[in-house]
PyMOL Python script that loads the backbone (N, CA, C, O; Angstrom):
from pymol import cmd

cmd.read_pdbstr("""\
ATOM      1  N   MET A   1      36.742  39.695 136.388  1.00  0.00           N
ATOM      2  CA  MET A   1      37.248  38.598 135.609  1.00  0.00           C
ATOM      3  C   MET A   1      36.819  37.295 136.286  1.00  0.00           C
ATOM      4  O   MET A   1      36.765  37.231 137.514  1.00  0.00           O
ATOM      5  N   THR A   2      36.515  36.263 135.507  1.00  0.00           N
ATOM      6  CA  THR A   2      36.087  35.002 136.073  1.00  0.00           C
ATOM      7  C   THR A   2      37.284  34.187 136.523  1.00  0.00           C
ATOM      8  O   THR A   2      38.390  34.325 136.002  1.00  0.00           O
ATOM      9  N   GLU A   3      37.034  33.339 137.497  1.00  0.00           N
ATOM     10  CA  GLU A   3      38.103  32.496 137.996  1.00  0.00           C
ATOM     11  C   GLU A   3      38.288  31.297 137.081  1.00  0.00           C
ATOM     12  O   GLU A   3      37.335  30.839 136.451  1.00  0.00           O
ATOM     13  N   THR A   4      39.506  30.789 137.008  1.00  0.00           N
ATOM     14  CA  THR A   4      39.787  29.600 136.222  1.00  0.00           C
ATOM     15  C   THR A   4      39.249  28.393 136.984  1.00  0.00           C
ATOM     16  O   THR A   4      39.501  28.253 138.180  1.00  0.00           O
ATOM     17  N   PRO A   5      38.494  27.503 136.285  1.00  0.00           N
ATOM     18  CA  PRO A   5      37.943  26.346 136.986  1.00  0.00           C
ATOM     19  C   PRO A   5      39.059  25.408 137.436  1.00  0.00           C
ATOM     20  O   PRO A   5      40.156  25.435 136.878  1.00  0.00           O
ATOM     21  N   PRO A   6      38.787  24.589 138.430  1.00  0.00           N
ATOM     22  CA  PRO A   6      39.794  23.627 138.873  1.00  0.00           C
ATOM     23  C   PRO A   6      40.193  22.709 137.720  1.00  0.00           C
ATOM     24  O   PRO A   6      39.397  22.488 136.808  1.00  0.00           O
ATOM     25  N   PRO A   7      41.423  22.168 137.746  1.00  0.00           N
ATOM     26  CA  PRO A   7      41.907  21.343 136.638  1.00  0.00           C
ATOM     27  C   PRO A   7      41.011  20.162 136.294  1.00  0.00           C
ATOM     28  O   PRO A   7      40.945  19.784 135.124  1.00  0.00           O
ATOM     29  N   ASP A   8      40.317  19.559 137.263  1.00  0.00           N
ATOM     30  CA  ASP A   8      39.486  18.400 136.952  1.00  0.00           C
ATOM     31  C   ASP A   8      38.218  18.777 136.189  1.00  0.00           C
ATOM     32  O   ASP A   8      37.592  17.905 135.587  1.00  0.00           O
ATOM     33  N   ASP A   9      37.823  20.046 136.197  1.00  0.00           N
ATOM     34  CA  ASP A   9      36.636  20.493 135.466  1.00  0.00           C
ATOM     35  C   ASP A   9      36.972  21.028 134.082  1.00  0.00           C
ATOM     36  O   ASP A   9      36.071  21.400 133.330  1.00  0.00           O
ATOM     37  N   ARG A  10      38.230  21.071 133.740  1.00  0.00           N
ATOM     38  CA  ARG A  10      38.637  21.662 132.466  1.00  0.00           C
ATOM     39  C   ARG A  10      38.323  20.719 131.313  1.00  0.00           C
ATOM     40  O   ARG A  10      38.435  19.498 131.425  1.00  0.00           O
ATOM     41  N   GLN A  11      37.931  21.323 130.216  1.00  0.00           N
ATOM     42  CA  GLN A  11      37.643  20.601 128.985  1.00  0.00           C
ATOM     43  C   GLN A  11      38.749  20.903 127.984  1.00  0.00           C
ATOM     44  O   GLN A  11      39.488  21.870 128.170  1.00  0.00           O
ATOM     45  N   PRO A  12      38.886  20.108 126.928  1.00  0.00           N
ATOM     46  CA  PRO A  12      39.895  20.415 125.907  1.00  0.00           C
ATOM     47  C   PRO A  12      39.693  21.792 125.287  1.00  0.00           C
ATOM     48  O   PRO A  12      40.657  22.445 124.887  1.00  0.00           O
ATOM     49  N   GLU A  13      38.437  22.233 125.207  1.00  0.00           N
ATOM     50  CA  GLU A  13      38.156  23.556 124.645  1.00  0.00           C
ATOM     51  C   GLU A  13      38.768  24.654 125.510  1.00  0.00           C
ATOM     52  O   GLU A  13      39.202  25.687 124.999  1.00  0.00           O
ATOM     53  N   ASP A  14      38.801  24.425 126.820  1.00  0.00           N
ATOM     54  CA  ASP A  14      39.380  25.408 127.733  1.00  0.00           C
ATOM     55  C   ASP A  14      40.872  25.594 127.460  1.00  0.00           C
ATOM     56  O   ASP A  14      41.386  26.713 127.476  1.00  0.00           O
ATOM     57  N   ASP A  15      41.555  24.477 127.209  1.00  0.00           N
ATOM     58  CA  ASP A  15      42.987  24.555 126.912  1.00  0.00           C
ATOM     59  C   ASP A  15      43.230  25.308 125.604  1.00  0.00           C
ATOM     60  O   ASP A  15      44.144  26.127 125.513  1.00  0.00           O
ATOM     61  N   ARG A  16      42.415  25.027 124.603  1.00  0.00           N
ATOM     62  CA  ARG A  16      42.565  25.706 123.310  1.00  0.00           C
ATOM     63  C   ARG A  16      42.296  27.194 123.457  1.00  0.00           C
ATOM     64  O   ARG A  16      43.001  28.022 122.880  1.00  0.00           O
ATOM     65  N   LEU A  17      41.281  27.525 124.225  1.00  0.00           N
ATOM     66  CA  LEU A  17      40.965  28.930 124.461  1.00  0.00           C
ATOM     67  C   LEU A  17      42.115  29.635 125.172  1.00  0.00           C
ATOM     68  O   LEU A  17      42.462  30.767 124.833  1.00  0.00           O
ATOM     69  N   ASP A  18      42.700  28.968 126.150  1.00  0.00           N
ATOM     70  CA  ASP A  18      43.854  29.548 126.844  1.00  0.00           C
ATOM     71  C   ASP A  18      45.004  29.821 125.884  1.00  0.00           C
ATOM     72  O   ASP A  18      45.671  30.850 125.986  1.00  0.00           O
ATOM     73  N   GLU A  19      45.237  28.893 124.944  1.00  0.00           N
ATOM     74  CA  GLU A  19      46.305  29.085 123.955  1.00  0.00           C
ATOM     75  C   GLU A  19      46.036  30.314 123.083  1.00  0.00           C
ATOM     76  O   GLU A  19      46.920  31.139 122.858  1.00  0.00           O
ATOM     77  N   LEU A  20      44.798  30.415 122.600  1.00  0.00           N
ATOM     78  CA  LEU A  20      44.446  31.543 121.730  1.00  0.00           C
ATOM     79  C   LEU A  20      44.508  32.863 122.475  1.00  0.00           C
ATOM     80  O   LEU A  20      44.994  33.860 121.941  1.00  0.00           O
ATOM     81  N   LEU A  21      44.019  32.873 123.706  1.00  0.00           N
ATOM     82  CA  LEU A  21      44.055  34.103 124.480  1.00  0.00           C
ATOM     83  C   LEU A  21      45.475  34.501 124.852  1.00  0.00           C
ATOM     84  O   LEU A  21      45.773  35.689 124.976  1.00  0.00           O
ATOM     85  N   ALA A  22      46.352  33.523 125.033  1.00  0.00           N
ATOM     86  CA  ALA A  22      47.751  33.831 125.336  1.00  0.00           C
ATOM     87  C   ALA A  22      48.382  34.601 124.174  1.00  0.00           C
ATOM     88  O   ALA A  22      49.171  35.522 124.386  1.00  0.00           O
ATOM     89  N   GLU A  23      48.026  34.213 122.938  1.00  0.00           N
ATOM     90  CA  GLU A  23      48.533  34.934 121.764  1.00  0.00           C
ATOM     91  C   GLU A  23      48.036  36.372 121.756  1.00  0.00           C
ATOM     92  O   GLU A  23      48.792  37.296 121.458  1.00  0.00           O
ATOM     93  N   VAL A  24      46.771  36.555 122.081  1.00  0.00           N
ATOM     94  CA  VAL A  24      46.195  37.902 122.091  1.00  0.00           C
ATOM     95  C   VAL A  24      46.823  38.740 123.195  1.00  0.00           C
ATOM     96  O   VAL A  24      47.148  39.909 122.990  1.00  0.00           O
ATOM     97  N   ARG A  25      46.991  38.135 124.365  1.00  0.00           N
ATOM     98  CA  ARG A  25      47.565  38.865 125.494  1.00  0.00           C
ATOM     99  C   ARG A  25      48.982  39.328 125.211  1.00  0.00           C
ATOM    100  O   ARG A  25      49.397  40.392 125.671  1.00  0.00           O
ATOM    101  N   SER A  26      49.734  38.523 124.445  1.00  0.00           N
ATOM    102  CA  SER A  26      51.131  38.865 124.190  1.00  0.00           C
ATOM    103  C   SER A  26      51.289  39.877 123.051  1.00  0.00           C
ATOM    104  O   SER A  26      52.365  40.448 122.877  1.00  0.00           O
ATOM    105  N   SER A  27      50.235  40.098 122.285  1.00  0.00           N
ATOM    106  CA  SER A  27      50.297  41.055 121.178  1.00  0.00           C
ATOM    107  C   SER A  27      50.254  42.480 121.713  1.00  0.00           C
ATOM    108  O   SER A  27      49.496  42.778 122.637  1.00  0.00           O
ATOM    109  N   PRO A  28      51.059  43.352 121.138  1.00  0.00           N
ATOM    110  CA  PRO A  28      51.000  44.752 121.582  1.00  0.00           C
ATOM    111  C   PRO A  28      49.690  45.406 121.128  1.00  0.00           C
ATOM    112  O   PRO A  28      49.154  45.089 120.066  1.00  0.00           O
ATOM    113  N   VAL A  29      49.208  46.296 121.935  1.00  0.00           N
ATOM    114  CA  VAL A  29      47.981  47.018 121.597  1.00  0.00           C
ATOM    115  C   VAL A  29      48.352  48.133 120.622  1.00  0.00           C
ATOM    116  O   VAL A  29      49.190  48.976 120.941  1.00  0.00           O
ATOM    117  N   PRO A  30      47.738  48.147 119.439  1.00  0.00           N
ATOM    118  CA  PRO A  30      48.059  49.210 118.486  1.00  0.00           C
ATOM    119  C   PRO A  30      47.558  50.554 119.002  1.00  0.00           C
ATOM    120  O   PRO A  30      46.499  50.648 119.622  1.00  0.00           O
ATOM    121  N   GLU A  31      48.331  51.568 118.735  1.00  0.00           N
ATOM    122  CA  GLU A  31      47.923  52.905 119.155  1.00  0.00           C
ATOM    123  C   GLU A  31      46.968  53.485 118.120  1.00  0.00           C
ATOM    124  O   GLU A  31      47.230  53.448 116.918  1.00  0.00           O
ATOM    125  N   ALA A  32      45.882  54.007 118.601  1.00  0.00           N
ATOM    126  CA  ALA A  32      44.885  54.624 117.733  1.00  0.00           C
ATOM    127  C   ALA A  32      44.327  55.839 118.465  1.00  0.00           C
ATOM    128  O   ALA A  32      43.277  55.752 119.102  1.00  0.00           O
ATOM    129  N   PRO A  33      45.026  56.973 118.377  1.00  0.00           N
ATOM    130  CA  PRO A  33      44.586  58.154 119.130  1.00  0.00           C
ATOM    131  C   PRO A  33      43.207  58.656 118.727  1.00  0.00           C
ATOM    132  O   PRO A  33      42.523  59.288 119.532  1.00  0.00           O
ATOM    133  N   ASP A  34      42.792  58.387 117.505  1.00  0.00           N
ATOM    134  CA  ASP A  34      41.490  58.879 117.055  1.00  0.00           C
ATOM    135  C   ASP A  34      40.401  57.811 117.129  1.00  0.00           C
ATOM    136  O   ASP A  34      39.321  57.991 116.567  1.00  0.00           O
ATOM    137  N   LEU A  35      40.674  56.698 117.820  1.00  0.00           N
ATOM    138  CA  LEU A  35      39.715  55.598 117.881  1.00  0.00           C
ATOM    139  C   LEU A  35      38.382  56.040 118.476  1.00  0.00           C
ATOM    140  O   LEU A  35      37.329  55.706 117.934  1.00  0.00           O
ATOM    141  N   THR A  36      38.407  56.774 119.561  1.00  0.00           N
ATOM    142  CA  THR A  36      37.166  57.211 120.199  1.00  0.00           C
ATOM    143  C   THR A  36      36.346  58.070 119.248  1.00  0.00           C
ATOM    144  O   THR A  36      35.131  57.899 119.143  1.00  0.00           O
ATOM    145  N   ASP A  37      37.008  58.994 118.552  1.00  0.00           N
ATOM    146  CA  ASP A  37      36.295  59.850 117.609  1.00  0.00           C
ATOM    147  C   ASP A  37      35.649  59.030 116.494  1.00  0.00           C
ATOM    148  O   ASP A  37      34.508  59.284 116.107  1.00  0.00           O
ATOM    149  N   ARG A  38      36.386  58.045 115.983  1.00  0.00           N
ATOM    150  CA  ARG A  38      35.841  57.215 114.895  1.00  0.00           C
ATOM    151  C   ARG A  38      34.647  56.395 115.370  1.00  0.00           C
ATOM    152  O   ARG A  38      33.656  56.267 114.651  1.00  0.00           O
ATOM    153  N   VAL A  39      34.736  55.841 116.575  1.00  0.00           N
ATOM    154  CA  VAL A  39      33.632  55.038 117.107  1.00  0.00           C
ATOM    155  C   VAL A  39      32.398  55.908 117.323  1.00  0.00           C
ATOM    156  O   VAL A  39      31.287  55.499 116.985  1.00  0.00           O
ATOM    157  N   VAL A  40      32.578  57.085 117.875  1.00  0.00           N
ATOM    158  CA  VAL A  40      31.443  57.981 118.126  1.00  0.00           C
ATOM    159  C   VAL A  40      30.803  58.418 116.813  1.00  0.00           C
ATOM    160  O   VAL A  40      29.578  58.447 116.702  1.00  0.00           O
ATOM    161  N   ARG A  41      31.630  58.761 115.808  1.00  0.00           N
ATOM    162  CA  ARG A  41      31.078  59.158 114.510  1.00  0.00           C
ATOM    163  C   ARG A  41      30.278  58.022 113.880  1.00  0.00           C
ATOM    164  O   ARG A  41      29.189  58.235 113.348  1.00  0.00           O
ATOM    165  N   ALA A  42      30.836  56.809 113.948  1.00  0.00           N
ATOM    166  CA  ALA A  42      30.136  55.652 113.374  1.00  0.00           C
ATOM    167  C   ALA A  42      28.816  55.407 114.105  1.00  0.00           C
ATOM    168  O   ALA A  42      27.800  55.127 113.470  1.00  0.00           O
ATOM    169  N   ALA A  43      28.827  55.510 115.422  1.00  0.00           N
ATOM    170  CA  ALA A  43      27.602  55.288 116.192  1.00  0.00           C
ATOM    171  C   ALA A  43      26.546  56.338 115.853  1.00  0.00           C
ATOM    172  O   ALA A  43      25.355  56.031 115.803  1.00  0.00           O
ATOM    173  N   ARG A  44      26.976  57.557 115.625  1.00  0.00           N
ATOM    174  CA  ARG A  44      26.010  58.630 115.320  1.00  0.00           C
ATOM    175  C   ARG A  44      25.330  58.407 113.978  1.00  0.00           C
ATOM    176  O   ARG A  44      24.109  58.526 113.882  1.00  0.00           O
ATOM    177  N   TRP A  45      26.097  58.085 112.936  1.00  0.00           N
ATOM    178  CA  TRP A  45      25.433  57.909 111.644  1.00  0.00           C
ATOM    179  C   TRP A  45      24.616  56.628 111.628  1.00  0.00           C
ATOM    180  O   TRP A  45      23.578  56.572 110.970  1.00  0.00           O
ATOM    181  N   GLN A  46      25.068  55.584 112.349  1.00  0.00           N
ATOM    182  CA  GLN A  46      24.297  54.344 112.396  1.00  0.00           C
ATOM    183  C   GLN A  46      22.988  54.546 113.147  1.00  0.00           C
ATOM    184  O   GLN A  46      21.977  53.928 112.813  1.00  0.00           O
ATOM    185  N   ARG A  47      23.001  55.405 114.155  1.00  0.00           N
ATOM    186  CA  ARG A  47      21.777  55.688 114.900  1.00  0.00           C
ATOM    187  C   ARG A  47      20.748  56.352 113.987  1.00  0.00           C
ATOM    188  O   ARG A  47      19.566  56.009 114.023  1.00  0.00           O
ATOM    189  N   GLY A  48      21.198  57.294 113.177  1.00  0.00           N
ATOM    190  CA  GLY A  48      20.288  57.950 112.243  1.00  0.00           C
ATOM    191  C   GLY A  48      19.745  56.999 111.190  1.00  0.00           C
ATOM    192  O   GLY A  48      18.556  57.032 110.872  1.00  0.00           O
ATOM    193  N   VAL A  49      20.602  56.163 110.655  1.00  0.00           N
ATOM    194  CA  VAL A  49      20.181  55.201 109.634  1.00  0.00           C
ATOM    195  C   VAL A  49      19.232  54.166 110.236  1.00  0.00           C
ATOM    196  O   VAL A  49      18.284  53.735 109.580  1.00  0.00           O
ATOM    197  N   ARG A  50      19.483  53.773 111.469  1.00  0.00           N
ATOM    198  CA  ARG A  50      18.635  52.778 112.126  1.00  0.00           C
ATOM    199  C   ARG A  50      17.191  53.264 112.211  1.00  0.00           C
ATOM    200  O   ARG A  50      16.257  52.502 111.961  1.00  0.00           O
ATOM    201  N   GLY A  51      17.014  54.520 112.559  1.00  0.00           N
ATOM    202  CA  GLY A  51      15.661  55.062 112.651  1.00  0.00           C
ATOM    203  C   GLY A  51      14.930  55.008 111.320  1.00  0.00           C
ATOM    204  O   GLY A  51      13.756  54.643 111.257  1.00  0.00           O
ATOM    205  N   VAL A  52      15.639  55.376 110.253  1.00  0.00           N
ATOM    206  CA  VAL A  52      15.047  55.338 108.915  1.00  0.00           C
ATOM    207  C   VAL A  52      14.709  53.903 108.523  1.00  0.00           C
ATOM    208  O   VAL A  52      13.622  53.639 108.012  1.00  0.00           O
ATOM    209  N   LEU A  53      15.632  52.982 108.760  1.00  0.00           N
ATOM    210  CA  LEU A  53      15.387  51.585 108.400  1.00  0.00           C
ATOM    211  C   LEU A  53      14.228  50.984 109.191  1.00  0.00           C
ATOM    212  O   LEU A  53      13.447  50.201 108.650  1.00  0.00           O
ATOM    213  N   MET A  54      14.115  51.345 110.459  1.00  0.00           N
ATOM    214  CA  MET A  54      12.999  50.842 111.260  1.00  0.00           C
ATOM    215  C   MET A  54      11.670  51.363 110.709  1.00  0.00           C
ATOM    216  O   MET A  54      10.679  50.634 110.673  1.00  0.00           O
ATOM    217  N   SER A  55      11.656  52.619 110.283  1.00  0.00           N
ATOM    218  CA  SER A  55      10.440  53.196 109.715  1.00  0.00           C
ATOM    219  C   SER A  55      10.080  52.524 108.400  1.00  0.00           C
ATOM    220  O   SER A  55       8.920  52.179 108.174  1.00  0.00           O
ATOM    221  N   VAL A  56      11.060  52.339 107.541  1.00  0.00           N
ATOM    222  CA  VAL A  56      10.824  51.681 106.252  1.00  0.00           C
ATOM    223  C   VAL A  56      10.329  50.254 106.480  1.00  0.00           C
ATOM    224  O   VAL A  56       9.409  49.799 105.802  1.00  0.00           O
ATOM    225  N   THR A  57      10.934  49.555 107.428  1.00  0.00           N
ATOM    226  CA  THR A  57      10.511  48.189 107.732  1.00  0.00           C
ATOM    227  C   THR A  57       9.065  48.159 108.205  1.00  0.00           C
ATOM    228  O   THR A  57       8.308  47.272 107.809  1.00  0.00           O
ATOM    229  N   ALA A  58       8.670  49.101 109.034  1.00  0.00           N
ATOM    230  CA  ALA A  58       7.299  49.149 109.528  1.00  0.00           C
ATOM    231  C   ALA A  58       6.317  49.397 108.389  1.00  0.00           C
ATOM    232  O   ALA A  58       5.256  48.776 108.334  1.00  0.00           O
ATOM    233  N   VAL A  59       6.665  50.293 107.489  1.00  0.00           N
ATOM    234  CA  VAL A  59       5.780  50.593 106.356  1.00  0.00           C
ATOM    235  C   VAL A  59       5.662  49.378 105.437  1.00  0.00           C
ATOM    236  O   VAL A  59       4.559  49.014 105.030  1.00  0.00           O
ATOM    237  N   VAL A  60       6.783  48.756 105.111  1.00  0.00           N
ATOM    238  CA  VAL A  60       6.754  47.588 104.224  1.00  0.00           C
ATOM    239  C   VAL A  60       5.954  46.453 104.861  1.00  0.00           C
ATOM    240  O   VAL A  60       5.188  45.777 104.174  1.00  0.00           O
ATOM    241  N   THR A  61       6.124  46.239 106.155  1.00  0.00           N
ATOM    242  CA  THR A  61       5.376  45.195 106.850  1.00  0.00           C
ATOM    243  C   THR A  61       3.884  45.492 106.818  1.00  0.00           C
ATOM    244  O   THR A  61       3.073  44.598 106.576  1.00  0.00           O
ATOM    245  N   ALA A  62       3.522  46.746 107.062  1.00  0.00           N
ATOM    246  CA  ALA A  62       2.101  47.123 107.046  1.00  0.00           C
ATOM    247  C   ALA A  62       1.501  46.926 105.661  1.00  0.00           C
ATOM    248  O   ALA A  62       0.389  46.414 105.534  1.00  0.00           O
ATOM    249  N   VAL A  63       2.227  47.328 104.624  1.00  0.00           N
ATOM    250  CA  VAL A  63       1.733  47.158 103.248  1.00  0.00           C
ATOM    251  C   VAL A  63       1.576  45.679 102.929  1.00  0.00           C
ATOM    252  O   VAL A  63       0.564  45.269 102.361  1.00  0.00           O
ATOM    253  N   ALA A  64       2.576  44.872 103.293  1.00  0.00           N
ATOM    254  CA  ALA A  64       2.503  43.438 103.013  1.00  0.00           C
ATOM    255  C   ALA A  64       1.333  42.789 103.752  1.00  0.00           C
ATOM    256  O   ALA A  64       0.635  41.947 103.188  1.00  0.00           O
ATOM    257  N   GLU A  65       1.117  43.174 105.006  1.00  0.00           N
ATOM    258  CA  GLU A  65      -0.003  42.616 105.752  1.00  0.00           C
ATOM    259  C   GLU A  65      -1.332  43.076 105.162  1.00  0.00           C
ATOM    260  O   GLU A  65      -2.290  42.304 105.119  1.00  0.00           O
ATOM    261  N   GLY A  66      -1.399  44.331 104.706  1.00  0.00           N
ATOM    262  CA  GLY A  66      -2.622  44.834 104.077  1.00  0.00           C
ATOM    263  C   GLY A  66      -2.937  44.089 102.796  1.00  0.00           C
ATOM    264  O   GLY A  66      -4.085  43.711 102.562  1.00  0.00           O
ATOM    265  N   ILE A  67      -1.936  43.876 101.969  1.00  0.00           N
ATOM    266  CA  ILE A  67      -2.132  43.130 100.718  1.00  0.00           C
ATOM    267  C   ILE A  67      -2.541  41.696 101.033  1.00  0.00           C
ATOM    268  O   ILE A  67      -3.425  41.131 100.388  1.00  0.00           O
ATOM    269  N   GLY A  68      -1.883  41.119 102.035  1.00  0.00           N
ATOM    270  CA  GLY A  68      -2.237  39.759 102.431  1.00  0.00           C
ATOM    271  C   GLY A  68      -3.671  39.675 102.923  1.00  0.00           C
ATOM    272  O   GLY A  68      -4.374  38.708 102.628  1.00  0.00           O
ATOM    273  N   ALA A  69      -4.111  40.680 103.670  1.00  0.00           N
ATOM    274  CA  ALA A  69      -5.494  40.691 104.166  1.00  0.00           C
ATOM    275  C   ALA A  69      -6.475  40.834 103.021  1.00  0.00           C
ATOM    276  O   ALA A  69      -7.523  40.189 103.031  1.00  0.00           O
ATOM    277  N   MET A  70      -6.162  41.670 102.024  1.00  0.00           N
ATOM    278  CA  MET A  70      -7.053  41.841 100.875  1.00  0.00           C
ATOM    279  C   MET A  70      -7.145  40.565 100.049  1.00  0.00           C
ATOM    280  O   MET A  70      -8.198  40.255  99.493  1.00  0.00           O
ATOM    281  N   LEU A  71      -6.043  39.827  99.971  1.00  0.00           N
ATOM    282  CA  LEU A  71      -6.034  38.597  99.185  1.00  0.00           C
ATOM    283  C   LEU A  71      -6.484  37.391  99.997  1.00  0.00           C
ATOM    284  O   LEU A  71      -6.638  36.298  99.453  1.00  0.00           O
ATOM    285  N   GLY A  72      -6.696  37.583 101.291  1.00  0.00           N
ATOM    286  CA  GLY A  72      -7.147  36.486 102.143  1.00  0.00           C
ATOM    287  C   GLY A  72      -6.038  35.529 102.536  1.00  0.00           C
ATOM    288  O   GLY A  72      -6.308  34.387 102.908  1.00  0.00           O
ATOM    289  N   VAL A  73      -4.817  35.970 102.460  1.00  0.00           N
ATOM    290  CA  VAL A  73      -3.680  35.127 102.835  1.00  0.00           C
ATOM    291  C   VAL A  73      -3.491  35.219 104.340  1.00  0.00           C
ATOM    292  O   VAL A  73      -3.466  36.313 104.904  1.00  0.00           O
ATOM    293  N   ARG A  74      -3.358  34.074 104.983  1.00  0.00           N
ATOM    294  CA  ARG A  74      -3.144  34.066 106.432  1.00  0.00           C
ATOM    295  C   ARG A  74      -1.659  33.928 106.695  1.00  0.00           C
ATOM    296  O   ARG A  74      -0.995  33.071 106.111  1.00  0.00           O
ATOM    297  N   HIS A  75      -1.146  34.757 107.559  1.00  0.00           N
ATOM    298  CA  HIS A  75       0.277  34.751 107.906  1.00  0.00           C
ATOM    299  C   HIS A  75       0.455  34.030 109.234  1.00  0.00           C
ATOM    300  O   HIS A  75      -0.154  34.398 110.239  1.00  0.00           O
ATOM    301  N   HIS A  76       1.294  32.999 109.231  1.00  0.00           N
ATOM    302  CA  HIS A  76       1.589  32.271 110.461  1.00  0.00           C
ATOM    303  C   HIS A  76       2.908  32.775 111.005  1.00  0.00           C
ATOM    304  O   HIS A  76       3.939  32.689 110.338  1.00  0.00           O
ATOM    305  N   LYS A  77       2.875  33.298 112.210  1.00  0.00           N
ATOM    306  CA  LYS A  77       4.108  33.764 112.840  1.00  0.00           C
ATOM    307  C   LYS A  77       4.837  32.574 113.431  1.00  0.00           C
ATOM    308  O   LYS A  77       4.216  31.658 113.971  1.00  0.00           O
ATOM    309  N   HIS A  78       6.149  32.591 113.329  1.00  0.00           N
ATOM    310  CA  HIS A  78       6.970  31.503 113.862  1.00  0.00           C
ATOM    311  C   HIS A  78       6.901  31.506 115.381  1.00  0.00           C
ATOM    312  O   HIS A  78       6.978  32.559 116.013  1.00  0.00           O
ATOM    313  N   GLY A  79       6.755  30.319 115.962  1.00  0.00           N
ATOM    314  CA  GLY A  79       6.774  30.187 117.399  1.00  0.00           C
ATOM    315  C   GLY A  79       5.439  30.465 118.074  1.00  0.00           C
ATOM    316  O   GLY A  79       5.337  30.354 119.295  1.00  0.00           O
ATOM    317  N   GLY A  80       4.422  30.820 117.314  1.00  0.00           N
ATOM    318  CA  GLY A  80       3.125  31.124 117.893  1.00  0.00           C
ATOM    319  C   GLY A  80       2.162  29.965 117.769  1.00  0.00           C
ATOM    320  O   GLY A  80       2.452  28.960 117.122  1.00  0.00           O
ATOM    321  N   ASP A  81       1.013  30.120 118.398  1.00  0.00           N
ATOM    322  CA  ASP A  81      -0.022  29.092 118.276  1.00  0.00           C
ATOM    323  C   ASP A  81      -0.677  29.211 116.915  1.00  0.00           C
ATOM    324  O   ASP A  81      -0.883  30.308 116.396  1.00  0.00           O
ATOM    325  N   GLU A  82      -1.000  28.058 116.348  1.00  0.00           N
ATOM    326  CA  GLU A  82      -1.638  28.079 115.019  1.00  0.00           C
ATOM    327  C   GLU A  82      -3.124  27.895 115.145  1.00  0.00           C
ATOM    328  O   GLU A  82      -3.832  27.884 114.139  1.00  0.00           O
TER     329      GLU A  82
END
""", "prot")
cmd.dss("prot")
cmd.show_as("cartoon", "prot")
cmd.util.cbc("prot")
cmd.orient("prot")
């Protein structure tokens, strides 16, 4: 855990954050005995879907670049040299 900065370094945002976190700290933690199972199940199906989406994205990008090359359209990537 990070240390609290000295009072002279504190900003108004720090005070507001302390207020909000105090509310969270005082709230009881809800019991969810099956939480781990739900998180693992969600991660497993998302992992499978991610692979499919990455593949589809690669194919669509390749097709778009191929069509652009056939039509002579130049694609400028953001942040690169022109």
